[in-house]
Jmol script that loads the backbone (N, CA, C; Angstrom):
load data "model"
ATOM      1  N   MET A   1     -36.871 -17.169 -17.673  1.00  0.00           N
ATOM      2  CA  MET A   1     -35.752 -16.684 -18.470  1.00  0.00           C
ATOM      3  C   MET A   1     -35.814 -15.151 -18.554  1.00  0.00           C
ATOM      4  N   PRO A   2     -34.677 -14.462 -18.364  1.00  0.00           N
ATOM      5  CA  PRO A   2     -34.682 -13.002 -18.386  1.00  0.00           C
ATOM      6  C   PRO A   2     -35.109 -12.463 -19.753  1.00  0.00           C
ATOM      7  N   THR A   3     -35.779 -11.329 -19.690  1.00  0.00           N
ATOM      8  CA  THR A   3     -36.198 -10.676 -20.924  1.00  0.00           C
ATOM      9  C   THR A   3     -35.028  -9.903 -21.509  1.00  0.00           C
ATOM     10  N   GLU A   4     -35.196  -9.507 -22.781  1.00  0.00           N
ATOM     11  CA  GLU A   4     -34.150  -8.719 -23.439  1.00  0.00           C
ATOM     12  C   GLU A   4     -33.926  -7.399 -22.711  1.00  0.00           C
ATOM     13  N   ASP A   5     -35.014  -6.793 -22.213  1.00  0.00           N
ATOM     14  CA  ASP A   5     -34.910  -5.538 -21.466  1.00  0.00           C
ATOM     15  C   ASP A   5     -34.126  -5.751 -20.163  1.00  0.00           C
ATOM     16  N   ALA A   6     -34.406  -6.858 -19.478  1.00  0.00           N
ATOM     17  CA  ALA A   6     -33.687  -7.166 -18.231  1.00  0.00           C
ATOM     18  C   ALA A   6     -32.211  -7.422 -18.515  1.00  0.00           C
ATOM     19  N   ASP A   7     -31.921  -8.094 -19.620  1.00  0.00           N
ATOM     20  CA  ASP A   7     -30.523  -8.331 -19.996  1.00  0.00           C
ATOM     21  C   ASP A   7     -29.803  -7.014 -20.266  1.00  0.00           C
ATOM     22  N   GLN A   8     -30.479  -6.104 -20.952  1.00  0.00           N
ATOM     23  CA  GLN A   8     -29.889  -4.797 -21.258  1.00  0.00           C
ATOM     24  C   GLN A   8     -29.633  -4.019 -19.964  1.00  0.00           C
ATOM     25  N   GLN A   9     -30.569  -4.061 -19.048  1.00  0.00           N
ATOM     26  CA  GLN A   9     -30.400  -3.383 -17.759  1.00  0.00           C
ATOM     27  C   GLN A   9     -29.231  -3.998 -16.985  1.00  0.00           C
ATOM     28  N   ALA A  10     -29.115  -5.313 -17.040  1.00  0.00           N
ATOM     29  CA  ALA A  10     -28.000  -5.983 -16.355  1.00  0.00           C
ATOM     30  C   ALA A  10     -26.672  -5.555 -16.961  1.00  0.00           C
ATOM     31  N   ARG A  11     -26.605  -5.463 -18.294  1.00  0.00           N
ATOM     32  CA  ARG A  11     -25.360  -5.021 -18.950  1.00  0.00           C
ATOM     33  C   ARG A  11     -25.019  -3.586 -18.566  1.00  0.00           C
ATOM     34  N   GLN A  12     -26.022  -2.718 -18.487  1.00  0.00           N
ATOM     35  CA  GLN A  12     -25.787  -1.329 -18.084  1.00  0.00           C
ATOM     36  C   GLN A  12     -25.310  -1.250 -16.638  1.00  0.00           C
ATOM     37  N   SER A  13     -25.917  -2.059 -15.784  1.00  0.00           N
ATOM     38  CA  SER A  13     -25.481  -2.106 -14.385  1.00  0.00           C
ATOM     39  C   SER A  13     -24.047  -2.594 -14.280  1.00  0.00           C
ATOM     40  N   LEU A  14     -23.716  -3.612 -15.058  1.00  0.00           N
ATOM     41  CA  LEU A  14     -22.355  -4.149 -15.059  1.00  0.00           C
ATOM     42  C   LEU A  14     -21.357  -3.089 -15.504  1.00  0.00           C
ATOM     43  N   LEU A  15     -21.685  -2.357 -16.547  1.00  0.00           N
ATOM     44  CA  LEU A  15     -20.798  -1.286 -17.025  1.00  0.00           C
ATOM     45  C   LEU A  15     -20.609  -0.200 -15.967  1.00  0.00           C
ATOM     46  N   ALA A  16     -21.684   0.174 -15.293  1.00  0.00           N
ATOM     47  CA  ALA A  16     -21.597   1.194 -14.250  1.00  0.00           C
ATOM     48  C   ALA A  16     -20.740   0.708 -13.084  1.00  0.00           C
ATOM     49  N   LEU A  17     -20.936  -0.530 -12.671  1.00  0.00           N
ATOM     50  CA  LEU A  17     -20.124  -1.084 -11.583  1.00  0.00           C
ATOM     51  C   LEU A  17     -18.656  -1.136 -11.975  1.00  0.00           C
ATOM     52  N   ARG A  18     -18.386  -1.570 -13.200  1.00  0.00           N
ATOM     53  CA  ARG A  18     -16.995  -1.646 -13.665  1.00  0.00           C
ATOM     54  C   ARG A  18     -16.369  -0.257 -13.750  1.00  0.00           C
ATOM     55  N   GLN A  19     -17.138   0.753 -14.143  1.00  0.00           N
ATOM     56  CA  GLN A  19     -16.605   2.118 -14.187  1.00  0.00           C
ATOM     57  C   GLN A  19     -16.223   2.579 -12.783  1.00  0.00           C
ATOM     58  N   SER A  20     -17.060   2.259 -11.813  1.00  0.00           N
ATOM     59  CA  SER A  20     -16.738   2.605 -10.422  1.00  0.00           C
ATOM     60  C   SER A  20     -15.472   1.894  -9.967  1.00  0.00           C
ATOM     61  N   ILE A  21     -15.342   0.624 -10.312  1.00  0.00           N
ATOM     62  CA  ILE A  21     -14.140  -0.134  -9.955  1.00  0.00           C
ATOM     63  C   ILE A  21     -12.912   0.489 -10.613  1.00  0.00           C
ATOM     64  N   ASP A  22     -13.030   0.868 -11.877  1.00  0.00           N
ATOM     65  CA  ASP A  22     -11.906   1.510 -12.582  1.00  0.00           C
ATOM     66  C   ASP A  22     -11.515   2.823 -11.902  1.00  0.00           C
ATOM     67  N   ASN A  23     -12.498   3.599 -11.456  1.00  0.00           N
ATOM     68  CA  ASN A  23     -12.210   4.854 -10.759  1.00  0.00           C
ATOM     69  C   ASN A  23     -11.498   4.597  -9.438  1.00  0.00           C
ATOM     70  N   ILE A  24     -11.942   3.585  -8.722  1.00  0.00           N
ATOM     71  CA  ILE A  24     -11.300   3.235  -7.453  1.00  0.00           C
ATOM     72  C   ILE A  24      -9.871   2.765  -7.695  1.00  0.00           C
ATOM     73  N   ASP A  25      -9.665   1.943  -8.725  1.00  0.00           N
ATOM     74  CA  ASP A  25      -8.308   1.491  -9.060  1.00  0.00           C
ATOM     75  C   ASP A  25      -7.400   2.674  -9.357  1.00  0.00           C
ATOM     76  N   ALA A  26      -7.897   3.654 -10.102  1.00  0.00           N
ATOM     77  CA  ALA A  26      -7.095   4.839 -10.413  1.00  0.00           C
ATOM     78  C   ALA A  26      -6.748   5.595  -9.129  1.00  0.00           C
ATOM     79  N   ALA A  27      -7.711   5.758  -8.247  1.00  0.00           N
ATOM     80  CA  ALA A  27      -7.452   6.444  -6.978  1.00  0.00           C
ATOM     81  C   ALA A  27      -6.414   5.692  -6.152  1.00  0.00           C
ATOM     82  N   LEU A  28      -6.506   4.365  -6.128  1.00  0.00           N
ATOM     83  CA  LEU A  28      -5.520   3.561  -5.391  1.00  0.00           C
ATOM     84  C   LEU A  28      -4.107   3.781  -5.939  1.00  0.00           C
ATOM     85  N   ILE A  29      -3.978   3.807  -7.257  1.00  0.00           N
ATOM     86  CA  ILE A  29      -2.659   4.006  -7.862  1.00  0.00           C
ATOM     87  C   ILE A  29      -2.090   5.362  -7.483  1.00  0.00           C
ATOM     88  N   TYR A  30      -2.906   6.406  -7.564  1.00  0.00           N
ATOM     89  CA  TYR A  30      -2.427   7.744  -7.199  1.00  0.00           C
ATOM     90  C   TYR A  30      -2.098   7.821  -5.710  1.00  0.00           C
ATOM     91  N   MET A  31      -2.880   7.162  -4.873  1.00  0.00           N
ATOM     92  CA  MET A  31      -2.594   7.168  -3.436  1.00  0.00           C
ATOM     93  C   MET A  31      -1.309   6.401  -3.135  1.00  0.00           C
ATOM     94  N   LEU A  32      -1.099   5.271  -3.804  1.00  0.00           N
ATOM     95  CA  LEU A  32       0.147   4.529  -3.610  1.00  0.00           C
ATOM     96  C   LEU A  32       1.349   5.346  -4.070  1.00  0.00           C
ATOM     97  N   ALA A  33       1.200   6.037  -5.191  1.00  0.00           N
ATOM     98  CA  ALA A  33       2.296   6.877  -5.680  1.00  0.00           C
ATOM     99  C   ALA A  33       2.631   7.960  -4.651  1.00  0.00           C
ATOM    100  N   GLU A  34       1.620   8.576  -4.079  1.00  0.00           N
ATOM    101  CA  GLU A  34       1.845   9.605  -3.058  1.00  0.00           C
ATOM    102  C   GLU A  34       2.504   8.991  -1.820  1.00  0.00           C
ATOM    103  N   ARG A  35       2.048   7.829  -1.421  1.00  0.00           N
ATOM    104  CA  ARG A  35       2.646   7.158  -0.264  1.00  0.00           C
ATOM    105  C   ARG A  35       4.124   6.879  -0.517  1.00  0.00           C
ATOM    106  N   PHE A  36       4.444   6.378  -1.700  1.00  0.00           N
ATOM    107  CA  PHE A  36       5.833   6.057  -2.003  1.00  0.00           C
ATOM    108  C   PHE A  36       6.703   7.311  -2.126  1.00  0.00           C
ATOM    109  N   ARG A  37       6.131   8.441  -2.542  1.00  0.00           N
ATOM    110  CA  ARG A  37       6.908   9.693  -2.526  1.00  0.00           C
ATOM    111  C   ARG A  37       7.314  10.034  -1.095  1.00  0.00           C
ATOM    112  N   HIS A  38       6.390   9.840  -0.165  1.00  0.00           N
ATOM    113  CA  HIS A  38       6.691  10.138   1.244  1.00  0.00           C
ATOM    114  C   HIS A  38       7.667   9.122   1.831  1.00  0.00           C
ATOM    115  N   THR A  39       7.486   7.845   1.515  1.00  0.00           N
ATOM    116  CA  THR A  39       8.413   6.861   2.068  1.00  0.00           C
ATOM    117  C   THR A  39       9.806   7.016   1.459  1.00  0.00           C
ATOM    118  N   LYS A  40       9.888   7.527   0.232  1.00  0.00           N
ATOM    119  CA  LYS A  40      11.203   7.823  -0.346  1.00  0.00           C
ATOM    120  C   LYS A  40      11.886   8.923   0.462  1.00  0.00           C
ATOM    121  N   ALA A  41      11.134   9.942   0.831  1.00  0.00           N
ATOM    122  CA  ALA A  41      11.695  11.015   1.660  1.00  0.00           C
ATOM    123  C   ALA A  41      12.147  10.463   3.013  1.00  0.00           C
ATOM    124  N   VAL A  42      11.376   9.531   3.570  1.00  0.00           N
ATOM    125  CA  VAL A  42      11.780   8.887   4.832  1.00  0.00           C
ATOM    126  C   VAL A  42      13.093   8.142   4.620  1.00  0.00           C
ATOM    127  N   GLY A  43      13.199   7.397   3.525  1.00  0.00           N
ATOM    128  CA  GLY A  43      14.429   6.652   3.231  1.00  0.00           C
ATOM    129  C   GLY A  43      15.626   7.564   3.083  1.00  0.00           C
ATOM    130  N   GLU A  44      15.423   8.692   2.429  1.00  0.00           N
ATOM    131  CA  GLU A  44      16.533   9.654   2.268  1.00  0.00           C
ATOM    132  C   GLU A  44      16.951  10.239   3.603  1.00  0.00           C
ATOM    133  N   LEU A  45      15.976  10.556   4.449  1.00  0.00           N
ATOM    134  CA  LEU A  45      16.274  11.076   5.785  1.00  0.00           C
ATOM    135  C   LEU A  45      17.038  10.034   6.604  1.00  0.00           C
ATOM    136  N   LYS A  46      16.572   8.793   6.562  1.00  0.00           N
ATOM    137  CA  LYS A  46      17.251   7.723   7.292  1.00  0.00           C
ATOM    138  C   LYS A  46      18.682   7.544   6.788  1.00  0.00           C
ATOM    139  N   ALA A  47      18.876   7.587   5.491  1.00  0.00           N
ATOM    140  CA  ALA A  47      20.217   7.408   4.937  1.00  0.00           C
ATOM    141  C   ALA A  47      21.138   8.540   5.376  1.00  0.00           C
ATOM    142  N   ARG A  48      20.639   9.775   5.353  1.00  0.00           N
ATOM    143  CA  ARG A  48      21.452  10.928   5.762  1.00  0.00           C
ATOM    144  C   ARG A  48      21.878  10.838   7.220  1.00  0.00           C
ATOM    145  N   HIS A  49      21.044  10.211   8.039  1.00  0.00           N
ATOM    146  CA  HIS A  49      21.299  10.179   9.483  1.00  0.00           C
ATOM    147  C   HIS A  49      21.679   8.785   9.974  1.00  0.00           C
ATOM    148  N   ASN A  50      22.114   7.939   9.019  1.00  0.00           N
ATOM    149  CA  ASN A  50      22.626   6.606   9.354  1.00  0.00           C
ATOM    150  C   ASN A  50      21.641   5.785  10.180  1.00  0.00           C
ATOM    151  N   MET A  51      20.360   5.883   9.825  1.00  0.00           N
ATOM    152  CA  MET A  51      19.322   5.101  10.495  1.00  0.00           C
ATOM    153  C   MET A  51      19.077   3.837   9.679  1.00  0.00           C
ATOM    154  N   PRO A  52      18.674   2.760  10.320  1.00  0.00           N
ATOM    155  CA  PRO A  52      18.403   1.523   9.571  1.00  0.00           C
ATOM    156  C   PRO A  52      17.215   1.701   8.628  1.00  0.00           C
ATOM    157  N   PRO A  53      17.233   1.001   7.491  1.00  0.00           N
ATOM    158  CA  PRO A  53      16.141   1.117   6.530  1.00  0.00           C
ATOM    159  C   PRO A  53      14.803   0.610   7.066  1.00  0.00           C
ATOM    160  N   ALA A  54      14.814  -0.278   8.030  1.00  0.00           N
ATOM    161  CA  ALA A  54      13.581  -0.858   8.550  1.00  0.00           C
ATOM    162  C   ALA A  54      13.427  -0.526  10.025  1.00  0.00           C
ATOM    163  N   ASP A  55      12.191  -0.565  10.499  1.00  0.00           N
ATOM    164  CA  ASP A  55      11.875  -0.277  11.896  1.00  0.00           C
ATOM    165  C   ASP A  55      10.791  -1.267  12.337  1.00  0.00           C
ATOM    166  N   PRO A  56      11.208  -2.433  12.857  1.00  0.00           N
ATOM    167  CA  PRO A  56      10.232  -3.474  13.209  1.00  0.00           C
ATOM    168  C   PRO A  56       9.141  -3.013  14.173  1.00  0.00           C
ATOM    169  N   ALA A  57       9.460  -2.121  15.111  1.00  0.00           N
ATOM    170  CA  ALA A  57       8.434  -1.642  16.050  1.00  0.00           C
ATOM    171  C   ALA A  57       7.376  -0.828  15.300  1.00  0.00           C
ATOM    172  N   ARG A  58       7.807   0.021  14.396  1.00  0.00           N
ATOM    173  CA  ARG A  58       6.869   0.813  13.583  1.00  0.00           C
ATOM    174  C   ARG A  58       6.008  -0.118  12.723  1.00  0.00           C
ATOM    175  N   GLU A  59       6.647  -1.124  12.136  1.00  0.00           N
ATOM    176  CA  GLU A  59       5.909  -2.072  11.302  1.00  0.00           C
ATOM    177  C   GLU A  59       4.814  -2.769  12.107  1.00  0.00           C
ATOM    178  N   ALA A  60       5.147  -3.208  13.312  1.00  0.00           N
ATOM    179  CA  ALA A  60       4.166  -3.899  14.157  1.00  0.00           C
ATOM    180  C   ALA A  60       3.011  -2.965  14.511  1.00  0.00           C
ATOM    181  N   ASP A  61       3.333  -1.699  14.828  1.00  0.00           N
ATOM    182  CA  ASP A  61       2.283  -0.710  15.117  1.00  0.00           C
ATOM    183  C   ASP A  61       1.376  -0.521  13.901  1.00  0.00           C
ATOM    184  N   GLN A  62       1.979  -0.432  12.721  1.00  0.00           N
ATOM    185  CA  GLN A  62       1.212  -0.243  11.496  1.00  0.00           C
ATOM    186  C   GLN A  62       0.295  -1.439  11.231  1.00  0.00           C
ATOM    187  N   VAL A  63       0.804  -2.638  11.444  1.00  0.00           N
ATOM    188  CA  VAL A  63      -0.016  -3.841  11.228  1.00  0.00           C
ATOM    189  C   VAL A  63      -1.227  -3.802  12.159  1.00  0.00           C
ATOM    190  N   ARG A  64      -1.000  -3.508  13.424  1.00  0.00           N
ATOM    191  CA  ARG A  64      -2.119  -3.438  14.378  1.00  0.00           C
ATOM    192  C   ARG A  64      -3.128  -2.366  13.958  1.00  0.00           C
ATOM    193  N   ARG A  65      -2.624  -1.207  13.601  1.00  0.00           N
ATOM    194  CA  ARG A  65      -3.495  -0.094  13.215  1.00  0.00           C
ATOM    195  C   ARG A  65      -4.306  -0.435  11.963  1.00  0.00           C
ATOM    196  N   LEU A  66      -3.633  -1.006  10.959  1.00  0.00           N
ATOM    197  CA  LEU A  66      -4.318  -1.328   9.705  1.00  0.00           C
ATOM    198  C   LEU A  66      -5.314  -2.470   9.887  1.00  0.00           C
ATOM    199  N   ARG A  67      -5.006  -3.429  10.743  1.00  0.00           N
ATOM    200  CA  ARG A  67      -5.970  -4.508  11.016  1.00  0.00           C
ATOM    201  C   ARG A  67      -7.233  -3.929  11.669  1.00  0.00           C
ATOM    202  N   ASP A  68      -7.048  -2.995  12.603  1.00  0.00           N
ATOM    203  CA  ASP A  68      -8.198  -2.344  13.233  1.00  0.00           C
ATOM    204  C   ASP A  68      -9.012  -1.560  12.205  1.00  0.00           C
ATOM    205  N   LEU A  69      -8.333  -0.799  11.361  1.00  0.00           N
ATOM    206  CA  LEU A  69      -9.020  -0.039  10.313  1.00  0.00           C
ATOM    207  C   LEU A  69      -9.769  -0.968   9.368  1.00  0.00           C
ATOM    208  N   ALA A  70      -9.128  -2.059   8.999  1.00  0.00           N
ATOM    209  CA  ALA A  70      -9.767  -3.020   8.093  1.00  0.00           C
ATOM    210  C   ALA A  70     -11.037  -3.570   8.723  1.00  0.00           C
ATOM    211  N   GLY A  71     -10.969  -3.927   9.986  1.00  0.00           N
ATOM    212  CA  GLY A  71     -12.163  -4.438  10.660  1.00  0.00           C
ATOM    213  C   GLY A  71     -13.286  -3.404  10.664  1.00  0.00           C
ATOM    214  N   ALA A  72     -12.941  -2.153  10.949  1.00  0.00           N
ATOM    215  CA  ALA A  72     -13.944  -1.083  10.955  1.00  0.00           C
ATOM    216  C   ALA A  72     -14.534  -0.869   9.560  1.00  0.00           C
ATOM    217  N   ALA A  73     -13.722  -1.088   8.535  1.00  0.00           N
ATOM    218  CA  ALA A  73     -14.173  -0.891   7.155  1.00  0.00           C
ATOM    219  C   ALA A  73     -14.831  -2.140   6.569  1.00  0.00           C
ATOM    220  N   ARG A  74     -14.940  -3.189   7.368  1.00  0.00           N
ATOM    221  CA  ARG A  74     -15.486  -4.474   6.930  1.00  0.00           C
ATOM    222  C   ARG A  74     -14.665  -5.081   5.788  1.00  0.00           C
ATOM    223  N   LEU A  75     -13.339  -4.930   5.915  1.00  0.00           N
ATOM    224  CA  LEU A  75     -12.383  -5.565   5.008  1.00  0.00           C
ATOM    225  C   LEU A  75     -11.666  -6.639   5.808  1.00  0.00           C
ATOM    226  N   ASP A  76     -11.389  -7.748   5.209  1.00  0.00           N
ATOM    227  CA  ASP A  76     -10.711  -8.853   5.886  1.00  0.00           C
ATOM    228  C   ASP A  76      -9.365  -8.368   6.440  1.00  0.00           C
ATOM    229  N   PRO A  77      -9.182  -8.356   7.767  1.00  0.00           N
ATOM    230  CA  PRO A  77      -7.920  -7.891   8.350  1.00  0.00           C
ATOM    231  C   PRO A  77      -6.708  -8.695   7.877  1.00  0.00           C
ATOM    232  N   ASP A  78      -6.886  -9.985   7.606  1.00  0.00           N
ATOM    233  CA  ASP A  78      -5.767 -10.784   7.096  1.00  0.00           C
ATOM    234  C   ASP A  78      -5.335 -10.284   5.721  1.00  0.00           C
ATOM    235  N   PHE A  79      -6.305  -9.951   4.876  1.00  0.00           N
ATOM    236  CA  PHE A  79      -5.972  -9.391   3.563  1.00  0.00           C
ATOM    237  C   PHE A  79      -5.251  -8.064   3.725  1.00  0.00           C
ATOM    238  N   ALA A  80      -5.759  -7.200   4.603  1.00  0.00           N
ATOM    239  CA  ALA A  80      -5.135  -5.894   4.823  1.00  0.00           C
ATOM    240  C   ALA A  80      -3.691  -6.062   5.302  1.00  0.00           C
ATOM    241  N   GLU A  81      -3.466  -7.030   6.178  1.00  0.00           N
ATOM    242  CA  GLU A  81      -2.114  -7.270   6.684  1.00  0.00           C
ATOM    243  C   GLU A  81      -1.190  -7.756   5.564  1.00  0.00           C
ATOM    244  N   LYS A  82      -1.673  -8.648   4.721  1.00  0.00           N
ATOM    245  CA  LYS A  82      -0.861  -9.129   3.600  1.00  0.00           C
ATOM    246  C   LYS A  82      -0.529  -7.995   2.638  1.00  0.00           C
ATOM    247  N   PHE A  83      -1.507  -7.151   2.380  1.00  0.00           N
ATOM    248  CA  PHE A  83      -1.300  -6.010   1.490  1.00  0.00           C
ATOM    249  C   PHE A  83      -0.256  -5.069   2.079  1.00  0.00           C
ATOM    250  N   LEU A  84      -0.377  -4.764   3.369  1.00  0.00           N
ATOM    251  CA  LEU A  84       0.589  -3.895   4.033  1.00  0.00           C
ATOM    252  C   LEU A  84       1.972  -4.528   4.046  1.00  0.00           C
ATOM    253  N   ALA A  85       2.052  -5.833   4.278  1.00  0.00           N
ATOM    254  CA  ALA A  85       3.356  -6.514   4.296  1.00  0.00           C
ATOM    255  C   ALA A  85       4.046  -6.373   2.946  1.00  0.00           C
ATOM    256  N   PHE A  86       3.282  -6.484   1.871  1.00  0.00           N
ATOM    257  CA  PHE A  86       3.858  -6.308   0.534  1.00  0.00           C
ATOM    258  C   PHE A  86       4.404  -4.893   0.372  1.00  0.00           C
ATOM    259  N   ILE A  87       3.639  -3.903   0.800  1.00  0.00           N
ATOM    260  CA  ILE A  87       4.081  -2.510   0.679  1.00  0.00           C
ATOM    261  C   ILE A  87       5.323  -2.270   1.529  1.00  0.00           C
ATOM    262  N   ILE A  88       5.307  -2.747   2.766  1.00  0.00           N
ATOM    263  CA  ILE A  88       6.452  -2.545   3.661  1.00  0.00           C
ATOM    264  C   ILE A  88       7.711  -3.185   3.076  1.00  0.00           C
ATOM    265  N   LYS A  89       7.569  -4.386   2.541  1.00  0.00           N
ATOM    266  CA  LYS A  89       8.723  -5.061   1.942  1.00  0.00           C
ATOM    267  C   LYS A  89       9.311  -4.213   0.815  1.00  0.00           C
ATOM    268  N   GLU A  90       8.457  -3.645   0.001  1.00  0.00           N
ATOM    269  CA  GLU A  90       8.909  -2.810  -1.113  1.00  0.00           C
ATOM    270  C   GLU A  90       9.551  -1.518  -0.608  1.00  0.00           C
ATOM    271  N   VAL A  91       8.968  -0.916   0.410  1.00  0.00           N
ATOM    272  CA  VAL A  91       9.527   0.311   0.984  1.00  0.00           C
ATOM    273  C   VAL A  91      10.917   0.039   1.553  1.00  0.00           C
ATOM    274  N   ILE A  92      11.067  -1.054   2.281  1.00  0.00           N
ATOM    275  CA  ILE A  92      12.376  -1.390   2.853  1.00  0.00           C
ATOM    276  C   ILE A  92      13.394  -1.607   1.743  1.00  0.00           C
ATOM    277  N   ARG A  93      12.984  -2.273   0.682  1.00  0.00           N
ATOM    278  CA  ARG A  93      13.884  -2.470  -0.463  1.00  0.00           C
ATOM    279  C   ARG A  93      14.335  -1.122  -1.020  1.00  0.00           C
ATOM    280  N   HIS A  94      13.411  -0.176  -1.125  1.00  0.00           N
ATOM    281  CA  HIS A  94      13.759   1.166  -1.597  1.00  0.00           C
ATOM    282  C   HIS A  94      14.708   1.857  -0.617  1.00  0.00           C
ATOM    283  N   HIS A  95      14.425   1.740   0.673  1.00  0.00           N
ATOM    284  CA  HIS A  95      15.279   2.374   1.682  1.00  0.00           C
ATOM    285  C   HIS A  95      16.691   1.789   1.648  1.00  0.00           C
ATOM    286  N   GLU A  96      16.794   0.490   1.464  1.00  0.00           N
ATOM    287  CA  GLU A  96      18.116  -0.140   1.369  1.00  0.00           C
ATOM    288  C   GLU A  96      18.863   0.376   0.151  1.00  0.00           C
ATOM    289  N   ALA A  97      18.167   0.534  -0.962  1.00  0.00           N
ATOM    290  CA  ALA A  97      18.801   1.051  -2.180  1.00  0.00           C
ATOM    291  C   ALA A  97      19.252   2.490  -1.974  1.00  0.00           C
ATOM    292  N   ILE A  98      18.445   3.308  -1.322  1.00  0.00           N
ATOM    293  CA  ILE A  98      18.815   4.698  -1.039  1.00  0.00           C
ATOM    294  C   ILE A  98      20.047   4.726  -0.148  1.00  0.00           C
ATOM    295  N   ALA A  99      20.069   3.872   0.875  1.00  0.00           N
ATOM    296  CA  ALA A  99      21.219   3.821   1.785  1.00  0.00           C
ATOM    297  C   ALA A  99      22.483   3.427   1.029  1.00  0.00           C
ATOM    298  N   ARG A 100      22.376   2.439   0.137  1.00  0.00           N
ATOM    299  CA  ARG A 100      23.543   2.032  -0.661  1.00  0.00           C
ATOM    300  C   ARG A 100      24.012   3.171  -1.554  1.00  0.00           C
ATOM    301  N   GLN A 101      23.096   3.856  -2.197  1.00  0.00           N
ATOM    302  CA  GLN A 101      23.447   4.956  -3.102  1.00  0.00           C
ATOM    303  C   GLN A 101      24.095   6.099  -2.362  1.00  0.00           C
ATOM    304  N   SER A 102      23.707   6.293  -1.094  1.00  0.00           N
ATOM    305  CA  SER A 102      24.274   7.381  -0.318  1.00  0.00           C
ATOM    306  C   SER A 102      25.582   6.976   0.358  1.00  0.00           C
ATOM    307  N   GLY A 103      25.955   5.704   0.181  1.00  0.00           N
ATOM    308  CA  GLY A 103      27.167   5.223   0.826  1.00  0.00           C
ATOM    309  C   GLY A 103      26.962   4.837   2.267  1.00  0.00           C
ATOM    310  N   ASN A 104      25.713   4.731   2.678  1.00  0.00           N
ATOM    311  CA  ASN A 104      25.389   4.383   4.053  1.00  0.00           C
ATOM    312  C   ASN A 104      24.732   3.016   4.063  1.00  0.00           C
ATOM    313  N   GLY A 105      25.461   1.989   4.324  1.00  0.00           N
ATOM    314  CA  GLY A 105      24.899   0.635   4.393  1.00  0.00           C
ATOM    315  C   GLY A 105      24.345   0.382   5.772  1.00  0.00           C
ATOM    316  N   ALA A 106      23.324   1.106   6.171  1.00  0.00           N
ATOM    317  CA  ALA A 106      22.814   1.095   7.543  1.00  0.00           C
ATOM    318  C   ALA A 106      22.036  -0.153   7.897  1.00  0.00           C
ATOM    319  N   GLY A 107      22.420  -1.283   7.416  1.00  0.00           N
ATOM    320  CA  GLY A 107      21.722  -2.513   7.798  1.00  0.00           C
ATOM    321  C   GLY A 107      20.458  -2.718   6.999  1.00  0.00           C
ATOM    322  N   THR A 108      19.743  -3.770   7.351  1.00  0.00           N
ATOM    323  CA  THR A 108      18.517  -4.092   6.603  1.00  0.00           C
ATOM    324  C   THR A 108      17.326  -4.339   7.521  1.00  0.00           C
ATOM    325  N   ASN A 109      17.404  -3.931   8.774  1.00  0.00           N
ATOM    326  CA  ASN A 109      16.249  -4.121   9.659  1.00  0.00           C
ATOM    327  C   ASN A 109      15.620  -2.758   9.952  1.00  0.00           C
ATOM    328  N   GLY A 110      14.276  -2.633   9.834  1.00  0.00           N
ATOM    329  CA  GLY A 110      13.593  -1.397  10.135  1.00  0.00           C
ATOM    330  C   GLY A 110      12.376  -1.172   9.277  1.00  0.00           C
ATOM    331  N   GLN A 111      11.812   0.045   9.143  1.00  0.00           N
ATOM    332  CA  GLN A 111      10.511   0.264   8.482  1.00  0.00           C
ATOM    333  C   GLN A 111      10.366   1.520   7.684  1.00  0.00           C
ATOM    334  N   ALA A 112       9.112   1.607   7.247  1.00  0.00           N
ATOM    335  CA  ALA A 112       8.639   2.677   6.381  1.00  0.00           C
ATOM    336  C   ALA A 112       7.903   3.720   7.170  1.00  0.00           C
TER     337      ALA A 112
END
end "model"
wireframe off; spacefill off
backbone 0.3
color backbone group
């Protein structure tokens, strides 16, 4: 049975690990916010130039690239692909909204 000292050390380790996780979560949020600022600019550019909100070829390239990166980082490539698919879906939704607001209904096929 663990000693009281070992239990205290385990609690301290748990707190330290959770603090690291919280820091990583904060960094992820700020990175996603920065990414979406850039994809918003892409959506505005596409709307101004009557380009479709989505780009399936770009999406496929991104999936391949992110799966490779995930493998190199020892992250499950299937998880990385699902995560990217969620982001791409949201970006396309934003691009479609920008196109509608600009009066340019440039279709719904394409990418971020």
